[in-house]
DSSP file (Angstrom, degrees, kcal/mol; ACC not computed):
  #  RESIDUE AA STRUCTURE BP1 BP2  ACC     N-H-->O    O-->H-N    N-H-->O    O-->H-N    TCO  KAPPA ALPHA  PHI   PSI    X-CA   Y-CA   Z-CA
    1    1 A M              0   0    0      0, 0.0     2,-0.3     0, 0.0    49,-0.1   0.000 360.0 360.0 360.0 138.2  270.8  151.5   -8.6
    2    2 A K  E     -a   50   0A   0     47,-0.7    49,-2.2    28,-0.0     2,-0.3  -0.792 360.0-159.4-102.5 149.2  269.3  149.9  -11.7
    3    3 A Y  E     -a   51   0A   0     -2,-0.3    28,-2.7    47,-0.2    29,-1.6  -0.949   9.0-176.5-132.5 149.4  268.1  152.1  -14.6
    4    4 A G  E     -ab  52  32A   0     47,-2.6    49,-1.3    -2,-0.3     2,-0.3  -0.959   9.8-156.2-141.1 157.2  265.8  151.5  -17.5
    5    5 A V  E     -ab  53  33A   0     27,-2.0    29,-3.0    -2,-0.3     2,-0.4  -0.921  31.6-100.3-129.5 162.6  264.5  153.3  -20.6
    6    6 A I  E     - b   0  34A   0     47,-0.5     2,-0.4    -2,-0.3    29,-0.2  -0.664  32.0-157.5 -84.6 131.3  261.3  152.9  -22.6
    7    7 A A  E     - b   0  35A   0     27,-3.8    29,-2.3    -2,-0.4     2,-0.8  -0.861   7.5-148.1-107.1 143.6  261.6  150.9  -25.8
    8    8 A H    >   +     0   0    0     -2,-0.4     3,-0.6    27,-0.2    27,-0.1  -0.786  29.6 159.4-111.7  89.0  259.1  151.4  -28.6
    9    9 A T  T 3   +     0   0    0     -2,-0.8    -1,-0.1     1,-0.2    26,-0.0   0.547  68.0  55.5 -91.4  -5.8  258.8  148.0  -30.3
   10   10 A T  T 3  S+     0   0    0      2,-0.0     2,-0.3     0, 0.0    -1,-0.2   0.182  96.4  71.5-114.4  20.4  255.4  148.6  -32.0
   11   11 A T    <   -     0   0    0     -3,-0.6    -3,-0.1     2,-0.1     0, 0.0  -0.965  56.2-155.2-134.7 153.3  256.1  151.7  -34.0
   12   12 A K        +     0   0    0     -2,-0.3     2,-0.8     4,-0.0    -1,-0.1   0.266  58.9 123.5-104.4  10.5  258.1  152.7  -37.0
   13   13 A N    >>  -     0   0    0      1,-0.2     3,-1.3     2,-0.1     4,-0.9  -0.607  51.1-157.3 -74.9 111.0  258.3  156.4  -35.8
   14   14 A I  H 3> S+     0   0    0     -2,-0.8     4,-2.1     1,-0.3    -1,-0.2   0.752  87.5  71.6 -63.7 -22.6  262.0  157.1  -35.6
   15   15 A G  H 3> S+     0   0    0      1,-0.2     4,-2.5     2,-0.2    -1,-0.3   0.885  93.2  55.7 -60.2 -37.4  261.3  159.9  -33.1
   16   16 A D  H <> S+     0   0    0     -3,-1.3     4,-2.0     1,-0.2    -1,-0.2   0.895 108.0  47.4 -60.0 -39.2  260.6  157.2  -30.5
   17   17 A D  H  X S+     0   0    0     -4,-0.9     4,-2.4     2,-0.2    -1,-0.2   0.857 110.2  52.7 -71.0 -34.3  264.0  155.6  -31.1
   18   18 A I  H  X S+     0   0    0     -4,-2.1     4,-2.9     2,-0.2    -2,-0.2   0.909 108.3  50.9 -66.4 -42.2  265.6  159.1  -30.8
   19   19 A Q  H  X S+     0   0    0     -4,-2.5     4,-2.5     2,-0.2    -2,-0.2   0.937 110.0  49.9 -62.0 -43.6  263.9  159.7  -27.5
   20   20 A T  H  X S+     0   0    0     -4,-2.0     4,-2.1     2,-0.2    -2,-0.2   0.947 111.4  48.9 -59.9 -46.8  265.1  156.3  -26.2
   21   21 A Y  H  X S+     0   0    0     -4,-2.4     4,-1.2     1,-0.2    -2,-0.2   0.942 111.3  49.9 -56.5 -47.5  268.7  157.2  -27.3
   22   22 A A  H  X S+     0   0    0     -4,-2.9     4,-0.6     1,-0.2     3,-0.5   0.900 108.2  53.2 -60.4 -39.7  268.5  160.5  -25.6
   23   23 A A  H >X S+     0   0    0     -4,-2.5     3,-1.2     1,-0.2     4,-0.7   0.884 103.0  57.6 -63.6 -37.7  267.2  158.9  -22.4
   24   24 A T  H >< S+     0   0    0     -4,-2.1     3,-0.6     1,-0.3    -1,-0.2   0.826 102.3  55.5 -62.1 -29.5  270.2  156.6  -22.4
   25   25 A K  H 3< S+     0   0    0     -4,-1.2    -1,-0.3    -3,-0.5    -2,-0.2   0.635 102.2  57.4 -78.6 -12.7  272.5  159.6  -22.4
   26   26 A L  H << S+     0   0    0     -3,-1.2    -1,-0.2    -4,-0.6    -2,-0.2   0.611  99.9  70.3 -90.6 -12.6  270.9  161.0  -19.3
   27   27 A L  S << S-     0   0    0     -4,-0.7     3,-0.1    -3,-0.6   -24,-0.0  -0.736  81.8-126.7-106.2 152.4  271.6  157.8  -17.2
   28   28 A P  S    S-     0   0    0      0, 0.0     2,-0.3     0, 0.0    -1,-0.1   0.850  91.8 -21.9 -66.2 -30.5  274.9  156.5  -15.8
   29   29 A H        -     0   0    0    -25,-0.0     2,-0.5    -3,-0.0    -4,-0.0  -0.959  64.8-118.4-165.3 166.3  274.1  153.1  -17.5
   30   30 A V        +     0   0    0     -2,-0.3   -26,-0.2     1,-0.1     3,-0.1  -0.970  27.2 169.2-121.3 120.1  271.0  151.2  -18.8
   31   31 A D        +     0   0    0    -28,-2.7     2,-0.4    -2,-0.5   -27,-0.2   0.709  68.1  30.9 -95.8 -26.5  270.1  147.8  -17.3
   32   32 A Y  E     -b    4   0A   0    -29,-1.6   -27,-2.0     2,-0.0     2,-0.6  -0.997  54.2-155.1-141.4 138.5  266.7  147.4  -18.8
   33   33 A Y  E     -b    5   0A   0     -2,-0.4     2,-0.5   -29,-0.2   -27,-0.2  -0.963  28.0-159.4-106.0 116.3  264.9  148.2  -22.0
   34   34 A I  E     -b    6   0A   0    -29,-3.0   -27,-3.8    -2,-0.6     2,-0.5  -0.849  16.1-126.1-107.2 125.4  261.2  148.3  -21.1
   35   35 A T  E >   -b    7   0A   0     -2,-0.5     3,-1.7   -29,-0.2   -27,-0.2  -0.585  15.6-144.4 -73.7 120.6  258.5  147.9  -23.8
   36   36 A R  G >  S+     0   0    0    -29,-2.3     3,-1.7    -2,-0.5     4,-0.2   0.901  95.3  54.1 -53.6 -49.4  256.1  150.8  -23.4
   37   37 A E  G 3  S+     0   0    0      1,-0.3    -1,-0.3     2,-0.1     3,-0.1   0.542 117.7  35.6 -70.6  -6.1  253.0  148.8  -24.3
   38   38 A S  G X> S+     0   0    0     -3,-1.7     3,-1.6     1,-0.1     4,-0.6  -0.065  74.5 127.9-132.0  33.6  253.6  146.2  -21.7
   39   39 A I  T <4 S+     0   0    0     -3,-1.7    29,-2.2     1,-0.3     3,-0.4   0.761  70.4  61.1 -64.5 -23.6  255.1  148.4  -18.9
   40   40 A D  T 34 S+     0   0    0     24,-0.4    -1,-0.3    27,-0.3    29,-0.2   0.725 105.4  47.4 -76.1 -19.6  252.6  147.0  -16.5
   41   41 A K  T <4 S+     0   0    0     -3,-1.6    -1,-0.2    27,-0.1    -2,-0.2   0.463  82.3 124.3-100.3  -3.6  254.0  143.5  -17.0
   42   42 A F     <  -     0   0    0     -4,-0.6     2,-0.4    -3,-0.4    28,-0.3  -0.264  37.7-173.2 -55.2 138.8  257.7  144.4  -16.6
   43   43 A S        -     0   0    0     25,-0.1     2,-0.2    26,-0.1     3,-0.1  -0.995   9.3-150.6-136.7 134.9  259.6  142.5  -14.0
   44   44 A S    >   -     0   0    0     -2,-0.4     3,-2.1     4,-0.1     2,-0.2  -0.552  42.9 -75.2 -96.2 165.4  263.1  143.2  -12.9
   45   45 A E  G >  S-     0   0    0      1,-0.3     3,-1.8    -2,-0.2    -1,-0.1  -0.414 119.1  -5.3 -60.3 129.4  265.6  140.7  -11.6
   46   46 A N  G 3  S-     0   0    0      1,-0.3    -1,-0.3    -2,-0.2    -3,-0.0   0.751 119.8 -78.9  53.8  26.7  264.6  139.8   -8.0
   47   47 A N  G <  S+     0   0    0     -3,-2.1    -1,-0.3     1,-0.2    -2,-0.2   0.787  80.3 171.7  54.3  32.0  261.9  142.5   -8.3
   48   48 A E    <   -     0   0    0     -3,-1.8    -1,-0.2     1,-0.1    -4,-0.1  -0.384  39.9 -96.6 -68.8 145.0  264.7  145.1   -7.7
   49   49 A P        -     0   0    0      0, 0.0   -47,-0.7     0, 0.0     2,-0.4  -0.406  38.8-164.7 -64.9 140.5  263.7  148.8   -8.2
   50   50 A V  E     -ac   2  71A   0     20,-2.6    22,-2.8   -49,-0.1     2,-0.4  -0.980  13.8-140.8-129.9 120.3  264.5  150.3  -11.5
   51   51 A S  E     -ac   3  72A   0    -49,-2.2   -47,-2.6    -2,-0.4     2,-0.5  -0.659  25.9-170.2 -82.0 131.2  264.4  154.0  -12.2
   52   52 A V  E     -ac   4  73A   0     20,-2.3    22,-2.9    -2,-0.4     2,-0.5  -0.978  25.5-131.2-131.1 123.9  262.9  154.6  -15.6
   53   53 A I  E     -ac   5  74A   0    -49,-1.3     2,-1.0    -2,-0.5   -47,-0.5  -0.657  23.2-154.0 -71.8 120.3  262.9  157.9  -17.6
   54   54 A M  E     +     0   0A   0     20,-3.0     2,-0.8    -2,-0.5    23,-0.7  -0.532  38.3 144.4-102.0  65.9  259.2  158.1  -18.6
   55   55 A N  E     + c   0  77A   0     -2,-1.0     2,-0.3    21,-0.2    23,-0.2  -0.905  34.6 103.9-102.1 108.6  259.4  160.2  -21.8
   56   56 A A  E    S- c   0  78A   0     21,-1.1    23,-2.0    -2,-0.8     2,-0.5  -0.994  75.8 -89.8-169.1 166.4  256.9  158.9  -24.2
   57   57 A W  E     - c   0  79A   0     -2,-0.3     2,-0.5    21,-0.2    23,-0.2  -0.856  56.7-122.9 -85.5 128.1  253.6  159.1  -26.0
   58   58 A W  E     - c   0  80A   0     21,-3.1    23,-2.1    -2,-0.5     4,-0.1  -0.975  50.2 -48.6-118.6 125.6  251.2  157.3  -23.7
   59   59 A M        -     0   0    0     -2,-0.5    -1,-0.2    21,-0.2     3,-0.1   0.821   3.2-141.7-160.0 168.5  249.6  154.9  -24.9
   60   60 A W  S    S+     0   0    0      1,-0.2    27,-0.6    -3,-0.2     2,-0.4   0.878 105.2  29.2 -67.0 -36.0  247.6  152.6  -27.1
   61   61 A S    >   -     0   0    0     25,-0.1     3,-1.7     1,-0.1    -1,-0.2  -0.972  59.4-156.6-133.1 122.7  245.8  151.0  -24.2
   62   62 A K  G >  S+     0   0    0     -2,-0.4     3,-1.4     1,-0.3    -1,-0.1   0.693  92.2  74.0 -66.4 -15.9  245.0  152.5  -20.8
   63   63 A W  G 3  S+     0   0    0      1,-0.3    -1,-0.3    -3,-0.0    25,-0.0   0.505  86.2  62.5 -78.4  -2.4  244.8  148.9  -19.4
   64   64 A N  G <  S+     0   0    0     -3,-1.7   -24,-0.4   -25,-0.0    -1,-0.3   0.213  91.8 120.8 -98.5  12.1  248.6  148.7  -19.6
   65   65 A W    <   +     0   0    0     -3,-1.4    38,-0.2   -26,-0.1    37,-0.1  -0.968  38.9  47.2-126.5 142.8  248.9  151.5  -17.1
   66   66 A P  S    S-     0   0    0      0, 0.0     3,-0.1     0, 0.0    37,-0.1   0.461  90.1-113.6 -77.6 168.0  250.1  152.1  -14.3
   67   67 A P        -     0   0    0      0, 0.0   -27,-0.3     0, 0.0    -2,-0.1  -0.158  43.8 -73.0 -67.9 165.7  253.6  150.7  -14.7
   68   68 A A    >   -     0   0    0    -29,-2.2     3,-1.6     1,-0.1   -27,-0.1  -0.130  46.4-111.9 -55.0 153.2  254.8  147.6  -12.7
   69   69 A E  T 3  S+     0   0    0      1,-0.3    -1,-0.1   -29,-0.2   -26,-0.1   0.700 112.6  64.3 -65.6 -21.6  255.5  148.1   -9.1
   70   70 A C  T 3  S+     0   0    0    -28,-0.3   -20,-2.6   -21,-0.1     2,-0.5   0.581  82.9  98.5 -81.3  -6.2  259.3  147.7   -9.4
   71   71 A I  E <   -c   50   0A   0     -3,-1.6   -20,-0.2   -22,-0.2   -32,-0.0  -0.716  58.2-160.5 -88.1 124.7  259.5  150.8  -11.6
   72   72 A N  E     -c   51   0A   0    -22,-2.8   -20,-2.3    -2,-0.5     2,-0.2  -0.904  28.6-140.6 -96.0 104.2  260.6  154.1  -10.0
   73   73 A P  E     -c   52   0A   0      0, 0.0     2,-0.7     0, 0.0   -20,-0.2  -0.484  19.7-161.8 -81.0 137.2  259.2  156.5  -12.6
   74   74 A L  E     -c   53   0A   0    -22,-2.9   -20,-3.0    -2,-0.2     2,-2.0  -0.877  15.9-160.9-110.7  92.7  261.1  159.7  -13.6
   75   75 A L  E     +     0   0A   0     -2,-0.7    39,-3.0    35,-0.3     3,-0.2  -0.471  36.3 140.7 -81.7  74.7  258.2  161.5  -15.2
   76   76 A V  E     +     0   0A   0     -2,-2.0    -1,-0.2     1,-0.2   -21,-0.2   0.787  68.8   7.8 -95.3 -28.4  260.1  164.0  -17.3
   77   77 A S  E    S+c   55   0A   0    -23,-0.7   -21,-1.1    -3,-0.3     2,-0.3  -0.568  73.0 170.1-157.5  82.5  258.4  164.4  -20.6
   78   78 A M  E     -cd  56 115A   0     36,-3.5    38,-1.8   -23,-0.2     2,-0.4  -0.747  13.1-171.5-106.4 146.2  255.0  162.8  -21.0
   79   79 A H  E     -c   57   0A   0    -23,-2.0   -21,-3.1    -2,-0.3     2,-0.4  -1.000  12.0-150.6-131.1 131.4  252.4  163.1  -23.8
   80   80 A V  E     -c   58   0A   0     -2,-0.4   -21,-0.2   -23,-0.2    43,-0.1  -0.883  42.6 -84.0-104.3 135.5  249.0  161.7  -23.6
   81   81 A N        +     0   0    0    -23,-2.1     5,-0.1    -2,-0.4    -1,-0.1  -0.014  50.6 172.8 -39.3 126.2  247.2  160.7  -26.8
   82   82 A D        +     0   0    0      3,-0.1    -1,-0.1    -3,-0.0    -2,-0.0   0.335  63.0  50.3-123.2   6.5  245.6  163.7  -28.3
   83   83 A Y  S    S+     0   0    0      1,-0.3    -2,-0.1     2,-0.0    -1,-0.0   0.459 104.7  28.5-132.8   2.8  244.3  162.7  -31.7
   84   84 A R  S    S-     0   0    0      0, 0.0    -1,-0.3     0, 0.0     2,-0.0  -0.976  81.7 -94.4-157.1 150.7  242.3  159.5  -31.5
   85   85 A P        -     0   0    0      0, 0.0     2,-0.4     0, 0.0     9,-0.1  -0.335  37.5-122.8 -63.4 146.7  240.1  157.7  -29.0
   86   86 A I  E     -F   93   0B   0      7,-1.1     7,-2.5    -5,-0.1     2,-0.3  -0.755  33.8-155.1 -86.7 135.7  241.8  155.0  -26.9
   87   87 A H  E     -F   92   0B   0    -27,-0.6     2,-0.4    -2,-0.4   -25,-0.1  -0.841  23.0-167.6-118.6 149.7  240.0  151.7  -27.3
   88   88 A N  E >  S-F   91   0B   0      3,-1.5     3,-1.3    -2,-0.3   -27,-0.0  -0.888  87.8 -27.5-131.2 103.2  239.6  148.5  -25.2
   89   89 A N  T 3  S-     0   0    0     -2,-0.4    -2,-0.0     1,-0.3     0, 0.0   0.875 127.6 -47.5  57.8  39.1  238.2  145.7  -27.4
   90   90 A G  T 3  S+     0   0    0      1,-0.2    -1,-0.3     0, 0.0    -3,-0.0   0.395 111.9 121.3  87.2  -3.0  236.5  148.2  -29.6
   91   91 A T  E <   -F   88   0B   0     -3,-1.3    -3,-1.5     1,-0.0    -1,-0.2  -0.840  63.4-126.0 -98.1 119.8  235.0  150.3  -26.8
   92   92 A P  E     -F   87   0B   0      0, 0.0     2,-0.4     0, 0.0    -5,-0.2  -0.296  21.0-158.6 -62.4 144.2  236.1  153.9  -26.8
   93   93 A V  E     -F   86   0B   0     -7,-2.5    -7,-1.1     3,-0.0     5,-0.1  -0.995  21.4-117.1-125.9 129.0  237.6  155.3  -23.6
   94   94 A R    >>  -     0   0    0     -2,-0.4     3,-1.1     1,-0.1     4,-0.9  -0.370  21.0-126.7 -61.5 141.4  237.7  159.0  -22.9
   95   95 A R  H >> S+     0   0    0      1,-0.3     4,-0.9     2,-0.2     3,-0.8   0.877 110.6  59.7 -59.7 -36.9  241.2  160.4  -22.7
   96   96 A E  H 34 S+     0   0    0      1,-0.3     3,-0.4     2,-0.2     4,-0.3   0.819  98.2  59.3 -63.6 -27.0  240.4  161.9  -19.2
   97   97 A D  H X4 S+     0   0    0     -3,-1.1     3,-0.9     1,-0.2    -1,-0.3   0.822  94.9  63.5 -67.1 -30.0  239.6  158.4  -18.0
   98   98 A W  H << S+     0   0    0     -4,-0.9    -1,-0.2    -3,-0.8    -2,-0.2   0.855 109.3  39.4 -60.8 -33.5  243.1  157.3  -18.8
   99   99 A L  T 3< S+     0   0    0     -4,-0.9    -1,-0.3    -3,-0.4    -2,-0.2   0.396 106.6  85.1 -95.3   2.0  244.3  159.8  -16.2
  100  100 A G  S X> S+     0   0    0     -3,-0.9     3,-1.2    -4,-0.3     4,-1.1  -0.333  83.4  10.6 -91.7 176.6  241.6  159.0  -13.8
  101  101 A G  H 3> S-     0   0    0      1,-0.3     4,-2.5     2,-0.2     5,-0.2  -0.221 132.7  -9.7  59.2-139.5  241.3  156.3  -11.2
  102  102 A I  H 3> S+     0   0    0      1,-0.2     4,-2.4     2,-0.2    -1,-0.3   0.819 136.5  58.4 -66.0 -31.4  244.5  154.3  -10.5
  103  103 A G  H <> S+     0   0    0     -3,-1.2     4,-1.7    -6,-0.2    -2,-0.2   0.956 111.6  39.8 -61.7 -51.6  246.2  155.9  -13.5
  104  104 A G  H  X S+     0   0    0     -4,-1.1     4,-2.6    -7,-0.2     5,-0.2   0.883 113.7  55.0 -63.0 -41.7  245.8  159.4  -12.2
  105  105 A D  H  X S+     0   0    0     -4,-2.5     4,-2.3     1,-0.2    -1,-0.2   0.902 106.3  52.4 -58.4 -41.8  246.5  158.3   -8.6
  106  106 A Y  H  X S+     0   0    0     -4,-2.4     4,-1.8     2,-0.2    -1,-0.2   0.923 110.2  46.7 -61.6 -44.2  249.8  156.9   -9.8
  107  107 A L  H  X S+     0   0    0     -4,-1.7     4,-1.3     1,-0.2    -2,-0.2   0.902 112.5  50.1 -65.7 -40.1  250.8  160.1  -11.5
  108  108 A R  H  < S+     0   0    0     -4,-2.6    -1,-0.2     1,-0.2    -2,-0.2   0.882 110.0  51.3 -64.3 -36.9  249.8  162.1   -8.4
  109  109 A A  H  < S+     0   0    0     -4,-2.3    -1,-0.2     1,-0.2    -2,-0.2   0.866 121.5  31.2 -67.0 -38.0  251.8  159.8   -6.2
  110  110 A Y  H  < S+     0   0    0     -4,-1.8   -35,-0.3    -5,-0.2    -1,-0.2   0.434 107.9 151.3-102.5  -3.3  255.0  160.1   -8.3
  111  111 A G     <  +     0   0    0     -4,-1.3     2,-0.2    -3,-0.2    20,-0.1   0.022  39.5  99.1 -61.4 173.0  254.6  163.7   -9.6
  112  112 A P        -     0   0    0      0, 0.0     2,-0.5     0, 0.0    19,-0.3   0.381  64.2-152.8 -75.4 161.8  255.4  166.2  -10.5
  113  113 A V  E     - e   0 131A   0     17,-1.4    19,-2.7    -2,-0.2     2,-0.5  -0.907   5.0-141.3-109.8 121.7  254.7  165.2  -14.1
  114  114 A G  E     - e   0 132A   0    -39,-3.0   -36,-3.5    -2,-0.5     2,-0.3  -0.689  20.1-162.6 -82.7 130.0  256.6  166.8  -16.9
  115  115 A R  E     -de  78 133A   0     17,-1.6    19,-2.2    -2,-0.5    20,-0.2  -0.825  14.1-161.0-111.5 150.9  254.4  167.4  -20.0
  116  116 A R        +     0   0    0    -38,-1.8     2,-0.3    -2,-0.3   -37,-0.1   0.335  67.2  35.4-115.8   9.1  255.7  168.1  -23.5
  117  117 A D  S  > S-     0   0    0    -39,-0.3     4,-1.9     1,-0.1    18,-0.2  -0.981  78.1-108.4-156.4 164.4  252.7  169.7  -25.2
  118  118 A R  H  > S+     0   0    0     -2,-0.3     4,-2.9     2,-0.2     5,-0.2   0.887 113.3  54.6 -65.9 -41.7  249.7  171.9  -24.7
  119  119 A Y  H  > S+     0   0    0      1,-0.2     4,-2.9     2,-0.2     5,-0.2   0.948 109.6  46.6 -59.2 -48.2  247.1  169.1  -25.0
  120  120 A S  H  > S+     0   0    0      1,-0.2     4,-2.9     2,-0.2     5,-0.2   0.901 112.3  52.8 -62.3 -40.0  248.8  167.1  -22.2
  121  121 A T  H  X S+     0   0    0     -4,-1.9     4,-2.2     2,-0.2    -2,-0.2   0.947 112.4  43.3 -57.8 -50.9  249.0  170.3  -20.1
  122  122 A E  H  X S+     0   0    0     -4,-2.9     4,-1.9     1,-0.2    -2,-0.2   0.895 115.8  48.3 -62.4 -42.1  245.4  171.0  -20.5
  123  123 A L  H  X S+     0   0    0     -4,-2.9     4,-1.6    -5,-0.2    -1,-0.2   0.895 111.4  48.4 -69.8 -39.6  244.4  167.5  -19.9
  124  124 A S  H  <>S+     0   0    0     -4,-2.9     5,-2.5    -5,-0.2    -1,-0.2   0.848 111.3  51.3 -67.8 -32.8  246.5  167.1  -16.8
  125  125 A N  H ><5S+     0   0    0     -4,-2.2     3,-1.1    -5,-0.2    -1,-0.2   0.871 106.2  56.3 -64.7 -36.6  245.2  170.4  -15.4
  126  126 A H  H 3<5S+     0   0    0     -4,-1.9    -2,-0.2     1,-0.3    -1,-0.2   0.879 111.9  40.9 -63.9 -39.3  241.6  169.0  -16.0
  127  127 A V  T 3<5S-     0   0    0     -4,-1.6    -1,-0.3    -5,-0.1    -2,-0.2   0.254 115.3-117.2 -95.3  12.2  242.3  166.0  -13.9
  128  128 A E  T < 5 +     0   0    0     -3,-1.1     2,-0.3     1,-0.2    -3,-0.2   0.895  51.5 166.3  57.0  52.8  244.2  168.0  -11.3
  129  129 A L      < -     0   0    0     -5,-2.5     2,-0.7   -16,-0.0    -1,-0.2  -0.674  44.3-114.7 -90.0 152.3  247.6  166.5  -11.5
  130  130 A I        +     0   0    0     -2,-0.3   -17,-1.4   -23,-0.0     2,-0.3  -0.807  58.5 164.2 -81.5 114.1  250.6  168.1  -10.0
  131  131 A T  E     -e  113   0A   0     -2,-0.7     2,-0.3   -19,-0.3   -17,-0.2  -0.880  39.3-150.5-137.5 162.7  252.6  168.9  -13.1
  132  132 A T  E     -e  114   0A   0    -19,-2.7   -17,-1.6    -2,-0.3     2,-0.4  -0.901  23.4-145.6-122.2 159.4  255.4  170.8  -14.6
  133  133 A S  E     -e  115   0A   0     -2,-0.3   -17,-0.2   -19,-0.2   -19,-0.1  -0.984  25.8-167.5-135.8 138.7  255.5  171.9  -18.2
  134  134 A A  S    S+     0   0    0    -19,-2.2     2,-0.4    -2,-0.4   -18,-0.1   0.343  70.1 101.4 -94.4   4.0  258.1  172.3  -20.9
  135  135 A V              0   0    0    -20,-0.2   -18,-0.1   -18,-0.2    -2,-0.1  -0.764 360.0 360.0 -93.2 130.4  255.5  174.2  -23.0
  136  136 A A              0   0    0     -2,-0.4    -1,-0.1     0, 0.0    -2,-0.0   0.468 360.0 360.0 -77.1 360.0  255.7  178.0  -23.0
């Protein structure tokens, strides 16, 4: 089995690096570091399946979601943007739309989805995802 973790190459938030480090400690080994903002373009060697801990803030662009087909997602601690509109070439996108269509279908197919905050819990309930919550 191959394993991967999410790498945060476009942020200076040290918390992202700490999450990546923590994820590496949960896996027997790490074969791939996958850039969050291009997760849809990731390709593994020979298109082999890669189990990836999906603990992250998701994401600057909804058009980079869902992840590449070779990723077997471990949806343990997800957060959906809760403080600014998501944009595509300057056009605002409602946060609910990020979890709708193929994005929401993906999460429903691979759920349950672990959420790490109240906003993500409320949003995922709004779009009827099968979820679990770390929020009391």
